[in-house]
N, C-alpha and C positions, 0 to 999 in steps of 0.2 A: 339449455346453454347457460342461462343465468344461474341456475342452481349449481351447475358444474363449476362455474367461475367462482361462486361464493365458497364452494368446498375447497378449491385450490387456494384461494386467498386465506381461508381459515387455517389450512394446513401450513401455509407460509408463515402466518402469525405464530402458530405453535412452534414451528421450526426456528423462529427468531430467538426463542429462549435458548435453545441449544447452540445455535450459531453464536449468540452473544456469549454464552458461557465458554464455548470453544475459543473464541477470539480473546476474551478477557484473560483466560488462563494462559493461553500460549503467548499472548502479547504482553502480559504482565510479567511472567517468568522471564521472558527474553530480555526486556529492558533492565530488570533487576540484575540479572547475570551480566548484562552489558555494562552497567554502571560499575559493578564490582571489578570487572576486568579492566575497565578504563582507569581505575585507580591503581591497578597493578602494572599495567602496560603503558606504552608511550604512544603519542600520535603517529610516530613512524611505523610502529607495529600495525596499527589500524590502517595506515596508508598502504602498506604492502599488501595486507589482506584485501583492501579495496581494489588494488590493481588486478589481482587475480579474479575478483568477483565481476569486474568490468568484462573480462573476456568470457567468463562462464555464463554470465547473464546474456551476453550477445549470442552465445551458442544455443541457448535454450530455445529460442524462437525457431531454430532449424530442426532440432530433434523432435520437438512437439508438433511443429507444422500447423498449429491451430486446431489439431484434431481433438484435443480434450474438450474444447468448447463446442466443437461440432458434435461430439458424442452427447453432451448435455442437451443440445438443442434439437437433435434429429428426431423425427417422428417415426423413423424406421426402427425395426427391432433392435433394441440396445445390445442384445446378446451378440448378434452378428457384427454390428458396428464396433463393439468392444474388441473383437479379434483383429479387425483391421487396424484400429488405433494402437493396440498393444504391440503387434509385430512391427508395425512401421516405426513406432517410437523406440523400440529396443534396438533395431538395426541402425537407425539414424543415431541413437545415443552412443553406441559403440564406435561407429565411424567418426563421429565428431570428437569424441574424447581422444581417439588416436591422433587426429589432426591437431588438436589443441596441445597434446603432449609434445608433438614434434615442433610446434610453433612457439612453445613456452620461452626458449632462450631469446628469440627475436622480440617477443612481447616485453620481456624484461629489459632488453636493450632500448626499446621504444620509450619506456618510462625511466630509463637511466637508474634502474633499481635491480641490481644483481640478485637480491634475495627473492624477487618476485617469481623467477623462473621455477625453482624447485617447489615453491609453494603452489604455483598453478598446476604443476604436473601431478601433485598429490591431491590437491583440493578438487581437481577436475573429475575425480572418481565419482563425485556426487551427481554428475550428469548421468552416468550409467545407473546409479541407484534410483534417481528420480524417474528415469524412463521406465523402470520396472513397476512403478506405483501409480503412474498417471491415470490408468484406466480405473483402478479401484477408487481413487480419489474422485474422479469424475462421476462414477456411478453413485457414490454416496451423495454428491451434490445434486445430481439429476433427480434423485428420489426425495430430495429435501431431508435426508436422513442425517441431520447434524448431531443428533444424539449419539449416533454410532461413531462420529469423529471426535467426540468430546475427550474421551480417555486417551485416545491416540495422540491428540494435540497436547494434552496435559503431560504425558510422559516424554514425548518428543521435545517439548520445550524445556523441561526441568532436568532430566537426567544428564544431558551433556555437560552441565555445570560441574558434575562430580569428576569430570575429566579435565575440563579446561581451567578451572580455578586452581586446583593443585599444581598443574603444569605452569601456570603463570606465576604462582608463588615460588616455584623452584627455578624461575628464570628462563623458561623456554620461549618467551617472547611470542612472536606471531604464531609459532607452532601450537601454542595453547588454543588459539582461535581456530586453527585448521582442524585439530583433533576434535574439538567440540562440535564443529559444523558437520564433520563426517559421522561422528557418533550419532548425532540427531537424525541424519539420513538413514543410517542402518536401523535404528530403532523404529523410525517411521515405516520402513520397508517391512520389517517383521510384523509389526502390529497391523498394518493395512492388509497384508496377506492373511494374517490370522483371523481378522474380523470379517473380511469379505468372503462371500460364498462363491464368487466368480473365479474361474480358473481358465487360463488360456489353453486353447487346443490348436492343433496344426491345421488351420484352415484360414482362407483369405478370399473374401468376395471382391473381385476386381471391379465389378459394376458399382457396388456399394462404395468401394474405395474412391471411385471417380466422383461420386456425389459428395462424399465427405471432404475430399480434397478441394472441391469447388467452394464449399463454405470455409474450409480451413485456409484457403488461399488468401481470402480477405482478412481473416483473423491473423494470419502470419504477416501480411502486409501491415496491418495495424500494429502488431507487436514490434515489427522492424522499425517503424517510425517512432513508436513509443520508446523504444530503447534509446534512440538518439536524443529524445527529449529528456528522459529521466536518468540516463547514464552518460549522455554526452557532456554534461557539466563535469562529472567526475573524470571523464577522459581528458578534458581540456585542463582541468585543475592539476591532475596528476602529471600531464605532459609538460605544462608551462610553469607551474608553481611548485612542483615537487611533491614527494610523498608525505612530507610533514604537513603542508597546507591541505593536502588531500585528506589526511587523517583527521584534521580539525573539521574541515568542511563535511566530510562523510559522517563523522560522529554527530555533529549538530543535526544534520539531515536525518540520520537514523533515529535520534531521540525524538525529534518532532514527528516523524512518520509513525513511530511507535505510539505516541500519545494520540494522534488522530486515528490510527488504526484501532487502538483500544476502544475508542468511543464510537467510531463510525463504520469500521470494516465489518462488524456483524451484519450490517445491512446487505453488503455486496453479495455474499454467497447465496443469500435468499432471493435477492432481486432478480438475478439473471434467470433462474428457473421459474420464478413467479411470473415475470414479464413474458417469458417464452410460452408459458401455459395460457396466458391471456391474449396472445398475439392475434387470435381470431375475433376478439371483441375490442375494437379500437377505442370505443368510448370508455369502457371500464379500465382499459390499460392506461389511457391518458389521465383519467381521474386519479388512478392509483399513483401514477408518476408524480402528479402535482402535490398530492397529499404527503407522500414520502419525502419529496424534495424540500418541502417547507420544514419538516422535522429536521432534516439534515442541515439546512441553513441555520435553524435555531440552535443547533449544537456547534457547528463549525465556526461561525462568526465570533461568538464570545471567546472560544478557545484561541482563535487566531489573534484577537486583540489582547487577550491575557498573556500569551507568549511574547507578543511584541513588547509589552510593558515589563514582564518579569523574566525575560531571557537571561540577563546577567546574574540575577539572584539564583535562578535555577541552575545555571552552570556552576556557580561557586558552591552551592549547597550539595550538588551531586558529584562533581568532578574535582573539587578542590582548586588549587592555584596553579596546577601544572598544564592547564589548557588555555593559555591566553588567546583571546579572540573568539572563543567558543560561545560566549554569551551573546555577542552580536549576531553570529550565525543563527542561533536558536531564535532570536527575536525576529529577524527578517524572514527566515524560512518558515517560521510559525505563522506569520501574517500571510505569507504566500499560500500556505496550505489551507488556511481558513478561507481565503478567496477562491482557491481552486475547487474546494468542495461544494461551492455554490452550484457548480455544474458537474459535480462529481459522479452523479448517477446517470447523466445523459447518455453515456456510451452504452449502458445496459438497455436503455430505452430505444436507442437507434437499432441495436441488434434485434430486439424483440419485435420491432416494426418491420423486420425483414430487410433492414438496410445496414448490414455490417460494413458495406463499402464506404459509408459516410465516415466511420471512425478511421479507416485506413487513409482515405483521401485527406481528411482533416489533419491527421498526424504527419502524413508525408508533406503537406503544405507547411505545417508548423516546423518541420525539420529544416526547411529551406531558410527560415529566418532565425531559428534557435541557434544552430551551429555558428553562423556568421556573427551573431550577437555574442556568443561565448568567446569566440576568437578575438573579437574587438575588445571585449571587457577584460580578458585575462591579463594582458600586459600592465593594467593599472592596479593589480593587486586583488586580494581576496575580498575586500570590502566592496569595491566597485563591482566585482564579478557577482557577488551575492545580490546587490541591488538590481543588477540586470536580470537575475532570475525572477525577482518580484515583478518587474515590468512585463516580462514575457507571460507570466501567469495572467495578468490583467488583460493583455491582448487576447489570450486564448479564451477567456471568459466572454469577451465581446463577440468573438467569432462564433462561439456556441449559441449565443442568443440569436444571431442572425441566421444560423442554420435552422434553428427551431422555427423562426419566423417564415422563412421561404420554403422549407421542406414540409413542415407539419402545421403551418398556419397559426402558430402561436403569436400572441401579441409581442411587440418589441419590448414592452414594459412588463412582461409576465413575471420576471424576477422581482421587480419592484412591487408589483401588486401582491405577490405572495409573501414578500419579506419586508415591507416597509416598516412594520411594527418591530420586527426583529432587528433591522438595521438601526432604528432609532434607539431601542433599548441597549443595543451593543455599544453604540457610540457614547451614550450617557454613562454607562457602566465604565467604559474605558477612561473617560475623562475623570471620573470620580476616583478610580483606582490610581491613576497617574498622580493626581494631586495629593492623595493620601500617602503614596509611596515617597514623593518628594518631601513631604512634611516629616515623615518618620525618619528618613535619612538625615534631614537637616537638624531635627530636634534631638535625635538619639543616634549619632553617627556610629557608635560602637555596637549597635543592634545586629544580632546575627542574621545572616541571609535566610536561614531556615525559618526564623521567627517571622521575618517580613513575608516570606512565601505563605506561611500558614495563615497569617492574619489577612493578607490581601486575597488569597484564594477563597477563604470563607466569606469575606465581605463581598467579593465579586459575585459569588453564587447567589447570595441572598438579595443583593441589589438587582441583579439581572432577572431573577425569578419574580421579584416584587414588581419590577417594571412591566414584565410581560403580563402579570396578573392584573395590573391596573389597566393596561391597554387592550388586552385580548384574553379575558378570563376563559372563554370557551375553548380557545386553542390549548391553553395549559391543561384544562380538565380533560379534553379529548386525548391529548398526548399521554397524560397520566393513565387514562383508562386503557389505551392501546398497549402501553408498556406493561401494565398489570396483567392484561389478558395474555400478552406474549409470555410473561414470566410464570404465570400460575395456571395456565390452561394446559 
């Protein structure tokens, strides 16, 4: 058992290299294209696109029904399970797209945005395209075969720009975003089917389907509540503050998410299959969780504080002067993401311990106070609304700590014990950067935002690493060794 677990862990470490490369390429190309398009288009264009994505993201939880995650986790023959997942997803995908096409005018009326109806009807085709690739994607992840996904993600992330940027230059507005998104899905479909050896056949095991649906039911419930938490804010902003504010809010949120995804999302595709393979060895699973969580904290917290301080400069440097209020959104949402990632891998740990119900129950409970908070904050404008988002993240962190305490017997102070040195180094770094920034803008007011960014990011990196080195040299060395092993093995 011990040798088997060591082999699984070693495979996960090797997979981390390709997972990292996959995420870096796909999530670097995406933001670069996104910034270029933001300079060519308007907040209203991005707001209309966001209204369509609200509806499409809501529908995704129903056509997938949690079965992709069930396929990754199941101990049953993946070949048989894959047929169940494929045919279920395809049938549900076609049905849901039809319903969404019919409902598009009503959804556009809800947002008081006539342009949203036709956009949703066309963009909704990505539901059908995604349902045709869910099994191939899940099988690659199940086998920790992130090397196979690398080139697919590279081409899927970069080629759509060849269509969307010229269309934006010629004045097609939001349709440049729609065409780029659909092109990416078509490329993803062709490449996944070309790379995967699995092909669907006309068979369906109903007894196996019942078992997969049992797992998928909790995952769907979790996704349902998760949608209200992560898309509910967009829904309320779009409804009460309009597509312009939605475009600003959504753009800031996307940029921050892209930054955190670039540095931390490579962990997630590896974590779920890794934790699932270790589920029968609780002590190894728990130790692995604590080790990885500390690394995640060491990355997420300084990035969150950095975005809080440098949000306005980042907005001006990347988007210019046509996006007023965007810097504030980047600052507050950046801090919120840094805090949220402190418990960002907990959900994968709960699933691996055989408790997917915890995620669903927590998210359903959160939805009961997230939406009322959004509704109360929206009438006071976008700034107050964004502050409310930060408060909700802090509440969620506290709840996760107590779940770990009462369900898995963790100490209430486990985050502090794992991260006290990281917290200290981050706060000191943040204070120093803030003072340097204020001094630079006071002494040299004409200094370019890009120069301020470059100087402070460089200083922040060396200050933070230096503080960690002084306070916990062994952690720095061990983390460096693990990264080198992941990249070069």
